[in-house]
N, C-alpha and C positions, 0 to 999 in steps of 0.2 A: 658736570652736570650730573645731579641725584639720579641713580637709578629708575626711580620711578618717573622723572621727567622725560630720561631717555626712552623708556617704554612707553609714556605716551606718546611722545613725536613719533616713534614707531607705528604706534595705532592708527594717527592720525594719516599717514604716508600710507599705510594699508588700506583705511578708508576710502583714500582718493584714488587710488590703483583700482580698487572695487569696482569703483562708480565707473570707471572709464572702460573696464571688462566687463561693464553690466550683468553681473550676475543672475539679476532675473531673469532676463534673455537667456541666458546659458542653462537655468533649470527646465524654462521653456521649451528650449531646443533638443535638452536632453530626456526632454518627457517624448519628445515628437519622436525620436529615433530612437527611443527604446520601444515605442509603437509600431515602429518600422521593423525593426530588427524581430519583433515578435510576429511577425505576418511569414508563414510557413510558403508565400511562392516569392520570397525577397531573395531565396538565391538561384532563383532561375535567372536572374540577372547578375550574373558574378560580379564584374566590374560595379555595379551598383552598390551589391551587399558588401563588397571591401571597401566602399567608399563610405556607406552608412555605418559600420562597425568599425572601423577607421576613425571616424569623427567623434563617434559615441564614446570611443576610449579617451580620446584625447581630451573630450570637455569635462568627461567625468572627474580626469586626472586635476585637471585646471581646477577645479572645483574642492575636491578634496585636498588640493594642495593650498590654496586660500583658507580651508576649514580647520586645517593641521597647525597653520599659522597664526592663526587667531586661537588657536588653542595653546600655543606654543608661549602667544607673548602673556595668555592668562597665567599659565604654570610659572612662569619666568617671575612673576610679581610676588608668588608665593615661594617659590627658591630665596630670590635677594631678602624675604621677610625672614625666612629660616636659618639663612647665611648671619643676619642683625642680631636675631633672637639668641642665637644659640654660638654665637660668638666664632664663627667657624669658616678658618680662611680657606679651606680645599673647597667648601660649599660657594663661598663669594667667588673662588676661580671659575669654578663649573657654571656661575650664574653670568661672569662676564664671557666667556667663551659662546654661551648659547647666545647672550647679547649679539653679538659680533656676527655667529652666524645667522640671527634671525635678521641684523642688518643688511647682509647680503642675497639671504632669500626672497627681502623685498624687495630688492635692489634690481634682482633678475624678474621677478614678477613686472616692476615698474617699465624694465626694459621692454619684455615682453607687450606692452600696450602701444609701443611705436613699430610693432611689426603689423601694419595694416594694409601694406602696398596689396595689390590685384594676385599676385603670387606669394608673396611672403608667406603662405601657409601650407603651400607644397613642400616634399621633399628634395634633394637639390643635386646636381651631376656637377661635379666639380673635375677638371681638365689640367693638369700640369703639364709646361711644355719647357724644357731647358733652352736657355738661350745663349747668349754670349757666354765664355767662360770653358770652353772646350770640354776637357773631363770633369774639370769641378762645377760644370753648371749642372751636368748629367748627375753627378753626384747629390749635388745642391737640390736639382728637381725630387731626387727618390727621399732625401731629409726631410722635403717639404711633404710629399706623400705620407712619409710614415708621420709626422707633426701632425696633420690633419687627421691622420686615421686613429692616432693615439685619441687628441681630442675628442672626436665622436666615442672611441672606448670608453673615455671618461664618462661621459655624460649618459654613456648606456644607449647610444646611437645607432642603429644597425647599419653599417656599412658593406659594401660589395663591390669591388673593385672589376671594372669591365673589361679592361683593357689596360696592357703594359708592354712599351715598347722599350726594351734592353738598348743600351748604348754598348759597344764593341768592350772598352778596356773597364769601365767603372759606371755606376749609377742608371738613368733611365733617359731617353731620350724623351718621352711622354706616358703618360699614362691618366686615364677616367676611371672616376668611381661616383657611384650615387650615396649618399646620405639618407637614410629610410626613415626621418622623423618627422612630424609635423613641425612645420615655423623651420626647415634648416634649411630653406632657400632664404628667407626672412633674415636669418643669424646670419649666416656665410657670405652672402652677397658682397659685402662690404668688402672681402679679401680678393676679390678681382683687382689685378693688375702687376706691376713686375714687383717680385720681390729681389732684395739685392743683400747677398752675403760677401762679409770681406774677411780672411783667414789665412794662416799659413797655410800654405796648398800642402798635404798629403800627399800628392802627386809630382812634387817637384823636389827632387835632389837635394837643389840649392836652399828650401825651407824660404822660399820667396813669398810675399804677401801677393793673395789672388782676389780678384773682385770679381763675382760670378753671378748671373741671373737666372730667374727663372720665371716663368708667368703662368698665373693661374687667372682661369676661367670659370664662373659659376652661374650657372642655368638654372630654371624653373625645372621639375621634372614634368612632362607633358602630360593632359590627360584628354580623355576622346573628347570634352567638349570643347577643346582648343579651337579643333577645326583646322589645322594646319595640313594645305592640300601639297601634295609633293608629285610630280610628273613623273613616273616611272623611268619614261624614254631621256630623264635629264638624270639619271643615274649612270655610272662606274662601279659596277659591283666587282669584286676581285677577291677571291679565295686564296688562303696561302694556309701553312702548317704554324701553328703556333710555335713558342720559343721561350724558353727560360733566360735566366743569365747565362752571359758568354757563350748565346748563341745553342744551348742545350735543348734538344727537342721537349715539350712536356706532352705532345700528342701525336700520335701514330698515322692521323689522319687530315686533310686539309680541311677543318671546318674550321677557321677563324675566317672572321670576314671585316674586308674594308668597305667601306661607303664611300665614294666621293659625287657629292652633288654640284654638277661641273658649272653651273652659273653663279653660284656662288662661292667654288673652292672649299668649301666645308668637307673636310674629312673626320669620319667616324671609325672607330674600328671596335670588337669585340672577339676576344678568343678564349671566357673563361666557360664557355658552357661546351659540352660535347659536341652536342646537335649545330652543323650547317644553320641550320634552321633557326633555331632558337638564336642561335648567335647574330645572326641578319636581322632577325624580331628586336632583339637588344639594340644592333646598331641603329635602325632606323627608329626608334624610339628615342636614340641619344640626338638622332639627326633633327627630328620634328622639335626636340626641346631649345637645340642651336638656333634652328630656323626661328622659331618663337621669339627667341632673345634677341634674335636679327630684326623681325620684322619690329619689336617694342624700340628699337632702338631710331630705327626710320620712322615709325608713328611720331618720338618723341623731337625727333629732329625737325619734322615738317611742321610741327607745335612749335619749337624753338625759332622757325625760320618767320612765321607768321607772327610771332612775338618781335622779331626784330633782335631776335639775340642768337648769338654764335654758338652751336652746341659744341659741347668738348664732354669725353667720359670724364670719371672721378681722377683721370692720373692713369698716367702708366706707371712710375715709381710710387707705390705706395709705405715700403715697410724695408728699412734699413736692420740688418743683421751684422753686427759686428763681433769676431769671435777675438781680434788681433789689430791693435796693439792694447785695448781693452774691451772688457764684456759689454754689449748694450744694442738692443733693441729697440726703436725707436719706428713709428707710424708717422710718416710724413704728413700727412693729412689731418690725424687729431692732434698729434706731438705727445701720445702715449708713449714711455718709455718704462724698461726696467733692466737692471743690471742680470738678472735670474736668466740667462742666455739658454742654461739646460733646459730649464724647466719649462721655457717658451718652446725650446725646438721637440721639447717631451710631450707635448700639446697643454699645455698651459697656458692657453690663448685668449680665456674669457672677456678678460678686462681691456684687452685689444679690441676683442669684437663687439661687445658694449659701446665702448667709446667710439667704432665706427659707426654703429646704430642709431648712438645719439647724433653724431656728426652727418648722417644723409638728410635723419628727417628734420633738424636745423636748417639746412640746404634747402631740402625739398620743402618745408614751411615758408622758406624766403622766396622761395622759385629760382632758385641757383640750378647749377647743374654741374 
């Protein structure tokens, strides 16, 4: 296809995407938020001020991104024309690379239009637990933690580890961390499920192949408006001394906090702050997030029962990572796969995430679970 036709095709896609995003409504909202942010009384309510500034920043960023892509499309046509008139293969190569990058960036915007769930816009709390597989499963859980933290780093998303429980020999038993970015929950929620690793175990002196499992849970960060009531009498709060790998102490006081919600059995913990009070506050926020997710599941189950449908989650096993006897990562639900296992484990998972978002929206649109 002629480059001019490709640019025209991308421009048409961008027009469709921006129509769904409703740029006029965004501009109106930006004007309203700017007016609120200029009010000297705004910061008398810290939580509301942070919400306003965060939302304003995100909207301005989105509008800037769309306008930037429009300008780049215009510039690309000029670049191709320059390459043609000058008969310059280097300029043509530069234009081809920019075309592919624009295709990717517009595709990312298109996926963004699918993030319209009630909590999709929020930050996300990711929890990882080692499952079957012994030492290898603990090591696998730690590999997954690194994969997601590297993914966040690649995207420039701030991430903070709340708690990590280290296994005795290697790896981790569990970890929880927050990804503080707008739409982090909507982006990551498809990662929920069991992740399966097949490899030659580095802990087996006979070099046998080992299959191990780790569970990933993703919930939205709770905001004040959610009104999740927690009865203090239903909580068991334990304090303990935080520890690092191999049992190494990382704190000299009993400041780490573990909270058990007795009716549901949900357990959360935090050890990243020096203050026991701060750790408890963070742990309570995590508990609220998990209870909110549970409440949504129960509400969905009731709706499905009324419909006469049997509720099921999106499945337990959701992705296979095979490092031996061949190299392959494949998503069970979407069929997305790649042989670039090292890239995936280093956080290059956008292709899987985008496929999951499209898969989830397709199922939700068709009324499936």
